[in-house]
C-alpha angles and dihedrals in degrees: 000000000000092000090057092046091049092051090047091052091052092047093049092048093047090048090056099243118159125253096254094049092045092052090051091051092049092048090050093049093046093055093051092047091049087055089050091244130135115263109242120167105187145340092284090055090047090053090051098049096040095044092229117129114251090231090059093049091051092047091054093046094057101029103033093147088072091059100056132070123198123237125176126208124188119252122225088233092053133268125057138289115224116228117192105205115202121226119253092262095049093043089054091055092045090051090049092052090046096048097041104033118008098046089058095055117100119253130188120277086226091065110094102166124085090014122131094220099039137064141178086276091062088047092052096043092065091065103044116129097018124145091224137019121201116196122191135171132215109230117237091350102183096036089052091060103090135199092256091056091052092044090055091056094061094039093049093054092051113272121136120259089251094054093040087056092048095048094044093047092050090051099046135059125204090351095306141087107267120228102228100046116113089221097053100081093053092045091051090057093048092049090049094056092102092046091052092048094050095044094045090053089048090052090050090054090055095042088247136133121241134197137159126208106189103297095348114101120194131188124180130188137087128334091277091078088082085085089065093072095075094039092049091050089053093049092049091051091051089052094051099263136097137219121249096225092189090068098046112115140164120214123189126203093258088057131062107283115207130183119187091336097313126111114230104178118126096028095286135094116238139169117250110275093228091054091054094041092052091048093050090049093051091049090050093052093046091050096046102038103021131257096266093050091050093048091051090048093054092037093237123153100183107151094204100042093142091056089044092057094042088051090056090048091050089053091053090044091054091057102029110022096184092052089046092056091055091051094048090051092055093044091051089054094056116103103242125187091230 
């Protein structure tokens, strides 16, 4: 750090800046370096370090609707989820902010989603062997994360108001966090730091275990954790979110206990039986009658159906390797067009 600060002092002196201004610049740079973040002074400097023309950055800032395209994917519960896909230029800037700034910001140890070194398996493991599992869901998670919340991240860690505005504007769309941006998952974890802290302390008070995978909240402990539903709803409201009461469920040890789609009864983690059964059945039909015939039968027009099925098999393999091997064997025996 001191090498950078020394070079900055020389540059400021040679450029003829006054003592007060120079001290402010050095103080600003020091704080960012202490937070392990890149020193960026203004939008011109951001253009230089990111390699993106300033004119392009300004265009995106004030005409962001031209740099997103809408895609809709069906929800399991019915209806569609809107994905706002950034253009190549905007995605580049979002990736730069993610790789150089956001990825270096601390997130909670209780967050298990969107983390490079964690998965849904790690999330489920924490709750094995519990008398009771309490699952809750944050309603409209990404859309609830507003521009001001994202702005505060960059401002808190030391960036100027101008740059905090630029970064937050590039990472939000119509005042919310867009599903489809590469930066959104990481931002959601950073924004949720206070939620994780408050809910983990709440869990501790009730001798329970807490984890959060994206918008899925899980508590495990004894039957007393039922009291946490109302308190959690209150905490979420105070933090700018709301509880999706339709997805709140309690599961006792004599029932099937499920955490983020994985079964954890009996001290082991398994994939839902129906998920595996349906996948085996699809593979059987594709192998016996042909892929095209099967797709016509189920009226499906997925262009990457092969990748879709292999993706499901990889998911099973991640949780149950032996079962995954069987599925891969069947998939490899199917007559694919490519």
